[in-house]
C-alpha positions as CSV (number, residue, x, y, z in Angstrom):
1,X,1.0,-7.5,0.6
2,X,0.3,-11.1,-0.3
3,X,-2.4,-12.3,-2.2
4,X,-4.2,-15.7,-0.6
5,X,-5.5,-17.6,-3.6
6,X,-7.3,-20.9,-3.5
7,X,-6.2,-23.8,-5.5
8,X,-9.5,-25.4,-6.1
9,X,-11.6,-25.7,-9.0
10,X,-14.6,-23.8,-7.9
11,X,-15.5,-20.0,-8.2
12,X,-15.3,-18.2,-5.0
13,X,-18.0,-17.2,-2.4
14,X,-18.0,-13.4,-3.4
15,X,-18.8,-14.2,-7.1
16,X,-21.2,-17.0,-6.2
17,X,-23.3,-15.1,-3.6
18,X,-24.2,-12.7,-6.4
19,X,-25.2,-15.1,-8.7
20,X,-28.8,-14.3,-10.4
21,X,-31.9,-16.2,-9.4
22,X,-34.8,-14.3,-11.5
23,X,-34.6,-12.1,-14.4
24,X,-32.2,-11.7,-17.1
25,X,-31.6,-8.1,-16.1
26,X,-31.0,-9.2,-12.6
27,X,-28.5,-11.7,-14.0
28,X,-26.6,-9.2,-16.0
29,X,-26.1,-6.7,-13.1
30,X,-25.1,-9.6,-10.6
31,X,-22.3,-10.7,-13.1
32,X,-21.3,-6.9,-13.9
33,X,-18.9,-5.8,-10.9
34,X,-18.3,-2.5,-12.6
35,X,-18.3,0.2,-9.8
36,X,-21.6,2.0,-9.1
37,X,-23.5,3.3,-6.1
38,X,-25.6,0.3,-6.0
39,X,-22.7,-2.2,-5.6
40,X,-21.4,-0.3,-2.5
41,X,-23.0,-0.6,0.9
42,X,-22.4,1.6,3.6
43,X,-20.0,0.0,6.5
44,X,-20.5,1.0,10.1
45,X,-17.7,2.5,11.7
46,X,-16.1,3.8,8.1
47,X,-14.1,6.5,8.1
48,X,-15.6,9.9,7.4
49,X,-13.5,10.6,4.2
50,X,-12.4,8.8,1.1
51,X,-8.8,7.9,0.6
52,X,-8.9,10.7,-2.2
53,X,-10.6,13.4,0.0
54,X,-7.7,12.6,2.7
55,X,-4.7,12.9,0.1
56,X,-6.6,16.0,-1.5
57,X,-6.8,17.8,1.9
58,X,-3.1,17.4,2.6
59,X,-2.1,18.7,-0.8
60,X,-4.3,21.8,-0.6
61,X,-2.8,22.3,3.1
62,X,0.7,21.8,1.9
63,X,0.0,24.1,-1.1
64,X,-1.1,26.9,0.9
65,X,1.6,26.8,3.0
66,X,4.0,26.9,0.2
67,X,2.0,29.8,-1.6
68,X,1.5,27.8,-4.7
69,X,-0.8,29.5,-7.5
70,X,-4.1,28.0,-8.5
71,X,-3.1,27.2,-12.0
72,X,-0.2,25.4,-10.8
73,X,-2.2,23.5,-8.0
74,X,-4.5,22.3,-10.9
75,X,-1.6,20.8,-12.8
76,X,0.0,19.5,-9.6
77,X,-3.4,17.9,-8.1
78,X,-4.8,16.5,-11.3
79,X,-3.5,13.1,-12.9
80,X,-1.9,13.3,-16.3
81,X,-3.4,10.2,-17.7
82,X,-6.1,8.0,-16.2
83,X,-7.4,4.8,-17.8
84,X,-10.4,2.5,-17.3
85,X,-10.8,-0.9,-18.9
86,X,-13.3,-3.6,-19.0
87,X,-12.3,-7.1,-17.9
88,X,-14.6,-9.5,-19.0
89,X,-13.3,-13.0,-17.9
90,X,-15.0,-16.3,-18.1
91,X,-14.7,-17.7,-14.5
92,X,-14.9,-21.4,-12.9
93,X,-18.3,-21.3,-12.6
94,X,-18.7,-21.1,-16.5
95,X,-20.2,-17.6,-16.5
96,X,-18.4,-14.5,-17.7
97,X,-17.8,-11.8,-14.8
98,X,-17.0,-8.4,-15.7
99,X,-14.5,-6.4,-13.7
100,X,-13.1,-2.8,-14.0
101,X,-9.3,-2.3,-14.2
102,X,-7.6,1.3,-13.6
103,X,-4.2,2.7,-14.1
104,X,-3.6,6.3,-13.3
105,X,-0.4,8.2,-14.2
106,X,-0.4,11.2,-12.0
107,X,2.7,13.0,-12.5
108,X,6.0,12.2,-14.7
109,X,8.0,15.2,-14.3
110,X,10.7,13.4,-12.0
111,X,10.9,10.1,-14.2
112,X,9.0,7.0,-15.4
113,X,5.5,6.1,-13.7
114,X,6.0,4.1,-10.7
115,X,3.3,2.4,-8.7
116,X,1.4,-0.7,-7.3
117,X,-1.7,-2.6,-8.6
118,X,-4.0,-3.5,-6.0
119,X,-6.8,-6.1,-6.5
120,X,-9.8,-5.4,-4.3
121,X,-13.4,-5.5,-4.3
122,X,-14.0,-1.9,-3.4
123,X,-11.2,-0.5,-5.9
124,X,-12.6,2.5,-7.9
125,X,-11.1,5.4,-9.7
126,X,-10.8,7.8,-7.0
127,X,-8.9,5.5,-4.8
128,X,-6.8,4.8,-7.4
129,X,-6.3,8.7,-8.2
130,X,-5.4,9.2,-4.6
131,X,-2.9,6.2,-4.3
132,X,-1.2,7.7,-7.6
133,X,-0.7,11.2,-6.4
134,X,0.6,9.6,-3.1
135,X,3.2,7.9,-5.2
136,X,4.2,10.9,-7.0
137,X,4.9,12.7,-3.4
138,X,6.4,9.6,-1.9
139,X,8.8,9.4,-4.7
140,X,10.1,12.6,-4.5
141,X,10.3,12.7,-0.7
142,X,13.0,9.6,-1.0
143,X,14.6,11.2,-3.8
144,X,14.6,8.3,-5.9
145,X,13.8,9.3,-10.2
146,X,10.1,8.0,-10.8
147,X,6.9,10.0,-11.0
148,X,3.6,8.6,-9.5
149,X,1.1,5.8,-10.8
150,X,-1.0,3.3,-9.4
151,X,-3.7,0.5,-10.7
152,X,-6.3,-1.5,-9.4
153,X,-9.0,-4.2,-10.5
154,X,-12.2,-4.4,-8.4
155,X,-12.2,-8.1,-8.0
156,X,-12.4,-9.9,-4.8
157,X,-9.1,-11.4,-5.2
158,X,-8.8,-13.2,-1.7
159,X,-11.6,-15.5,-2.7
160,X,-10.5,-16.2,-6.5
161,X,-8.7,-19.3,-7.8
162,X,-5.5,-18.8,-8.9
163,X,-6.5,-19.6,-12.3
164,X,-8.9,-16.8,-12.3
165,X,-6.5,-14.3,-10.9
166,X,-4.1,-15.3,-13.9
167,X,-6.9,-14.8,-16.5
168,X,-7.9,-11.5,-14.8
169,X,-4.0,-10.1,-14.8
170,X,-3.4,-11.2,-18.2
171,X,-6.5,-9.4,-19.5
172,X,-5.8,-6.4,-17.9
173,X,-2.2,-6.2,-19.1
174,X,-3.5,-6.8,-22.6
175,X,-5.7,-3.8,-22.3
176,X,-3.1,-1.3,-21.2
177,X,0.2,-2.5,-22.3
178,X,0.3,0.3,-24.7
179,X,0.6,2.6,-21.6
180,X,3.3,0.5,-19.9
181,X,7.2,0.2,-20.5
182,X,10.5,0.2,-18.4
183,X,11.2,3.9,-19.1
184,X,7.4,4.8,-19.1
185,X,5.1,3.1,-16.5
186,X,6.5,0.3,-14.2
187,X,3.8,-1.5,-12.1
188,X,4.5,-3.2,-8.8
189,X,2.6,-5.3,-6.2
190,X,0.3,-3.7,-3.5
191,X,-2.7,-5.1,-1.8
192,X,-3.9,-8.7,-2.6
193,X,-1.1,-9.0,-5.5
194,X,2.3,-10.2,-5.0
195,X,5.2,-11.8,-6.8
196,X,3.4,-14.4,-8.8
197,X,1.0,-11.8,-10.2
198,X,4.0,-9.8,-11.3
199,X,5.4,-12.6,-13.0
200,X,2.2,-13.1,-15.1
201,X,2.1,-9.5,-15.9
202,X,5.8,-9.6,-16.9
203,X,4.9,-12.7,-19.2
204,X,2.3,-11.1,-20.8
205,X,3.9,-8.0,-21.5
206,X,6.7,-10.1,-22.9
207,X,4.4,-11.9,-25.5
208,X,3.9,-8.5,-27.2
209,X,7.4,-6.7,-26.5
210,X,9.8,-9.6,-25.9
211,X,11.6,-10.6,-22.8
212,X,11.4,-7.3,-20.6
213,X,12.2,-7.9,-16.6
214,X,12.4,-4.2,-15.9
215,X,8.5,-3.9,-16.9
216,X,7.6,-4.6,-13.4
217,X,9.3,-4.9,-10.1
218,X,8.4,-7.1,-7.2
219,X,9.0,-10.2,-9.2
220,X,10.1,-13.7,-8.3
221,X,13.9,-13.9,-7.8
222,X,14.0,-16.6,-10.4
223,X,13.0,-13.8,-13.0
224,X,15.0,-11.0,-12.0
225,X,13.4,-9.9,-8.8
226,X,15.7,-8.2,-6.4
227,X,16.7,-9.9,-3.0
228,X,15.1,-7.9,0.0
229,X,12.1,-6.6,-2.3
230,X,9.4,-8.7,-0.3
231,X,10.2,-7.5,2.9
232,X,11.4,-3.9,2.1
233,X,8.2,-1.9,3.1
234,X,8.1,-3.6,6.5
235,X,12.0,-3.1,7.2
236,X,11.2,0.4,6.1
237,X,8.7,0.9,8.7
238,X,11.4,-0.3,11.1
239,X,14.2,2.1,10.0
240,X,11.5,4.8,10.6
241,X,10.9,3.5,14.1
242,X,14.7,3.4,15.1
243,X,15.1,7.1,13.9
244,X,11.8,8.4,15.5
245,X,12.7,6.4,18.7
246,X,15.5,8.9,19.4
247,X,12.9,11.5,19.8
248,X,10.7,9.7,22.0
249,X,13.5,8.3,23.9
250,X,12.2,4.6,23.0
251,X,14.4,1.6,23.6
252,X,13.5,-1.3,21.6
253,X,13.5,-4.0,24.3
254,X,10.8,-1.7,26.2
255,X,8.8,-1.1,23.3
256,X,5.3,-2.8,22.9
257,X,4.3,-3.1,19.1
258,X,0.6,-3.4,17.7
259,X,0.2,-4.4,14.1
260,X,-3.0,-4.0,12.3
261,X,-2.8,-6.0,9.1
262,X,-0.8,-9.2,8.9
263,X,-0.1,-9.4,5.3
264,X,3.1,-9.0,3.3
265,X,3.9,-5.4,4.9
266,X,2.7,-6.3,8.6
267,X,4.1,-9.8,8.9
268,X,7.7,-8.6,8.0
269,X,7.4,-5.7,10.1
270,X,6.5,-7.7,12.9
271,X,9.4,-10.2,12.3
272,X,11.9,-7.3,12.0
273,X,10.5,-5.3,15.1
274,X,10.8,-8.6,17.2
275,X,14.5,-9.3,16.2
276,X,15.2,-5.7,17.1
277,X,13.9,-6.5,20.4
278,X,10.6,-5.0,20.4
279,X,7.6,-7.1,21.8
280,X,4.6,-7.7,19.6
281,X,1.3,-7.6,21.6
282,X,-1.3,-7.2,19.2
283,X,-2.2,-8.3,15.9
284,X,-5.0,-8.5,13.3
285,X,-6.2,-9.4,9.9
286,X,-9.4,-9.1,7.9
287,X,-10.8,-11.9,9.9
288,X,-9.9,-11.1,13.5
289,X,-7.5,-9.9,16.1
290,X,-5.5,-11.5,18.9
291,X,-3.3,-10.1,21.7
292,X,-0.9,-11.1,24.7
293,X,0.6,-9.1,27.2
294,X,3.5,-11.5,27.2
295,X,4.2,-11.2,23.3
296,X,3.3,-13.0,20.1
297,X,5.9,-15.1,18.4
298,X,5.3,-13.8,15.0
299,X,7.3,-16.5,13.1
300,X,4.7,-19.1,14.9
301,X,1.7,-17.2,13.9
302,X,3.1,-16.9,10.2
303,X,3.5,-20.8,10.2
304,X,0.1,-21.1,11.7
305,X,-1.6,-18.9,9.0
306,X,0.6,-20.6,6.2
307,X,-0.6,-24.1,7.5
308,X,-4.1,-23.0,6.6
309,X,-5.1,-21.6,10.3
310,X,-6.9,-18.4,11.2
311,X,-5.2,-15.8,12.6
312,X,-8.0,-15.2,15.4
313,X,-7.5,-19.0,16.3
314,X,-3.8,-18.9,17.1
315,X,-3.1,-20.1,20.4
316,X,0.4,-19.2,21.5
317,X,1.3,-18.4,25.0
318,X,-1.0,-15.9,26.5
319,X,-2.7,-15.0,23.4
320,X,-6.5,-14.3,23.4
321,X,-8.8,-13.3,20.6
322,X,-10.3,-9.8,20.9
323,X,-12.6,-7.9,18.5
324,X,-10.9,-5.8,15.8
325,X,-11.9,-2.4,17.0
326,X,-10.1,-3.4,20.2
327,X,-6.9,-3.9,18.8
328,X,-6.2,0.0,18.1
329,X,-7.3,0.7,22.1
330,X,-4.3,-1.6,23.0
331,X,-1.9,0.3,25.5
332,X,1.4,0.2,23.5
333,X,4.6,2.5,22.2
334,X,4.0,1.9,18.6
335,X,0.6,1.3,16.5
336,X,1.6,0.4,12.8
337,X,-1.8,0.5,10.6
338,X,-0.8,-1.6,7.9
339,X,-4.0,-2.8,6.0
340,X,-6.2,-0.4,4.4
341,X,-6.9,3.3,4.4
342,X,-9.3,5.2,6.6
343,X,-9.0,2.7,9.6
344,X,-8.0,5.5,12.1
345,X,-10.8,8.1,11.8
346,X,-13.0,10.6,14.3
347,X,-15.0,7.8,15.8
348,X,-11.7,5.8,17.3
349,X,-9.0,8.2,17.3
350,X,-9.6,9.4,21.0
351,X,-9.1,5.8,22.1
352,X,-5.9,5.1,20.8
353,X,-3.1,4.7,23.5
354,X,-0.2,4.6,21.3
355,X,2.7,7.1,21.7
356,X,3.7,6.7,18.1
357,X,2.0,5.7,14.8
358,X,4.3,4.4,11.8
359,X,1.9,4.2,8.9
360,X,2.3,0.9,6.9
361,X,-0.9,1.4,5.0
362,X,-1.8,4.4,2.5
363,X,-4.0,7.0,4.1
364,X,-5.0,5.1,7.0
365,X,-5.6,8.3,9.3
366,X,-8.0,10.9,8.1
367,X,-7.4,14.8,8.8
368,X,-9.8,14.6,11.8
369,X,-8.1,11.9,13.3
370,X,-4.8,13.4,12.7
371,X,-5.6,16.4,14.6
372,X,-7.2,14.5,17.5
373,X,-3.8,12.5,17.8
374,X,-1.8,15.6,17.4
375,X,-3.5,17.1,20.5
376,X,-3.1,13.8,22.3
377,X,0.9,14.0,21.8
378,X,1.0,11.1,19.5
379,X,4.1,11.0,17.3
380,X,2.8,10.2,13.7
381,X,5.6,9.1,11.0
382,X,3.0,9.4,7.7
383,X,2.5,7.2,5.0
384,X,4.2,9.1,2.5
385,X,7.6,8.6,4.2
386,X,7.2,5.6,6.4
387,X,5.9,2.9,3.7
388,X,8.2,4.3,1.0
389,X,10.8,1.2,1.7
390,X,8.9,-0.9,-1.2
391,X,9.1,1.6,-3.8
392,X,12.8,2.2,-3.1
393,X,13.8,-1.3,-3.4
394,X,11.7,-1.5,-6.5
395,X,13.9,1.5,-7.8
396,X,16.9,-0.8,-7.0
397,X,15.1,-3.9,-8.6
398,X,14.4,-1.6,-11.9
399,X,18.1,-0.7,-11.8
400,X,19.5,-4.2,-11.5
401,X,17.4,-5.1,-14.4
402,X,18.5,-2.3,-16.6
403,X,22.0,-3.3,-15.7
404,X,21.5,-7.0,-16.0
405,X,23.2,-7.3,-12.7
406,X,22.3,-8.6,-9.2
407,X,22.9,-7.1,-6.0
408,X,23.5,-8.8,-2.7
409,X,20.7,-8.8,0.0
410,X,23.0,-7.0,2.5
411,X,23.9,-4.3,-0.1
412,X,20.0,-3.9,-0.9
413,X,19.3,-3.4,2.7
414,X,21.9,-1.1,3.4
415,X,21.2,1.1,0.6
416,X,17.5,1.1,1.5
417,X,18.6,2.1,5.2
418,X,20.5,5.1,3.8
419,X,17.8,6.4,1.8
420,X,15.2,6.0,4.3
421,X,17.2,7.5,7.1
422,X,18.3,10.5,4.7
423,X,14.4,11.3,3.9
424,X,13.4,11.0,7.6
425,X,15.9,13.6,8.6
426,X,15.2,15.9,5.7
427,X,11.4,15.7,6.7
428,X,12.1,16.0,10.5
429,X,14.4,19.1,9.8
430,X,11.5,20.5,7.7
431,X,9.0,19.9,10.4
432,X,11.3,21.8,12.7
433,X,12.0,24.7,10.5
434,X,8.4,25.4,9.5
435,X,6.6,24.5,12.8
436,X,4.8,21.7,10.9
437,X,3.9,18.2,11.8
438,X,6.1,15.3,9.9
439,X,3.0,14.9,7.4
440,X,2.6,18.4,6.5
441,X,6.6,18.9,6.1
442,X,6.7,15.7,4.1
443,X,3.9,16.8,1.5
444,X,5.7,20.2,1.4
445,X,9.2,18.6,0.6
446,X,7.6,16.3,-1.9
447,X,5.6,19.0,-3.7
448,X,8.3,21.4,-4.0
449,X,10.6,18.6,-5.6
450,X,7.8,17.9,-8.4
451,X,7.1,21.5,-8.9
452,X,10.8,22.1,-9.5
453,X,11.3,19.1,-12.0
454,X,8.0,20.4,-14.1
455,X,9.6,23.8,-14.2
456,X,12.8,22.7,-15.2
457,X,11.2,20.6,-18.0
458,X,9.3,23.6,-19.2
459,X,6.2,21.7,-18.4
460,X,4.8,24.7,-16.7
């Protein structure tokens, strides 16, 4: 997803609001953004489970069904390596602020570690652990030769200046560069990071190791990025819709879509859904939500936001602002949660009126909500399958960098479609064979493939 940065020269509100006013001890605590209970406030309407608990629940459920022994589960469940580093950065307020950076390498049995880096003030080690495990299963489900990893920094990226983001990024790479490499661990964009952040990472790594384009994916095209990478996750969601629509006998021209999240994934999904003939009737971002029964033009909405406007203030034909929690209750055929994890939970699942959910975010649905939705007959294409388009085209970018050769955009999109369709059908067939949901079948398939690779290597 894209990061929205300020170009100005003052430190952001998120840091400024914690600036100390009393004792030296208070000053130190306010500037230290390292994760601790005191830095986390309970949120109203939050999910009943963390991302880590969600991923662990589905792993155990699939492992039970596969009959995996406890000792092997311990290997597959835990991470191979976890690193937490201190990132002290002198921000534009003249003070040093301390952030925490994480890189978790979950499992490398099937290839180099692969996974995005997210910048968000609520990032902690458990969340990164969960996302790293998801990447392990995701790459196995799609059949690409990577393991799973994830990274993050607990900084309020959307309210930091570009200069501050660059300092934080370069400091992070300096601290973890020994773990990285094009045949070892390859970062990519995630929440609040983008091609520019990847360019900084590549450049900082290159200072120590020489020019190495394959060290990151999701780079600018000018630095060896792949055509089609930016829209890959959103395009993958639409490929999943086209496959699942056959099961539900949905036709694009009679399909109403609601999107929660309008970052890189959500905005591209919206545009490609509408190109297919679907109607976008609701969309939200962190600042609010809008709806229109007659449809929302995603191109016009994106232009409005890029010009500095707020999504909630967009005034297209028939558009009205609604409360964010009302968005999930809109009557539609397809709901796409493409924001953060845990947005569909026990408290709101009953109100969802979609026929199909395609999970663009990681772990957007808690197990309790998943059961409620299953009982309601909602068809769910799970995150470990649905949002894998990004890592698939990251694989293409990595291959192109190693070959020093660029593919055309049509070739990239065609190859992405082939892999996503094959993965969907394999999961669908597994679900039918085992009388399981798509989610459970996807986990079973991914875990089996990772375990097979670990055994073939002699690791277990």
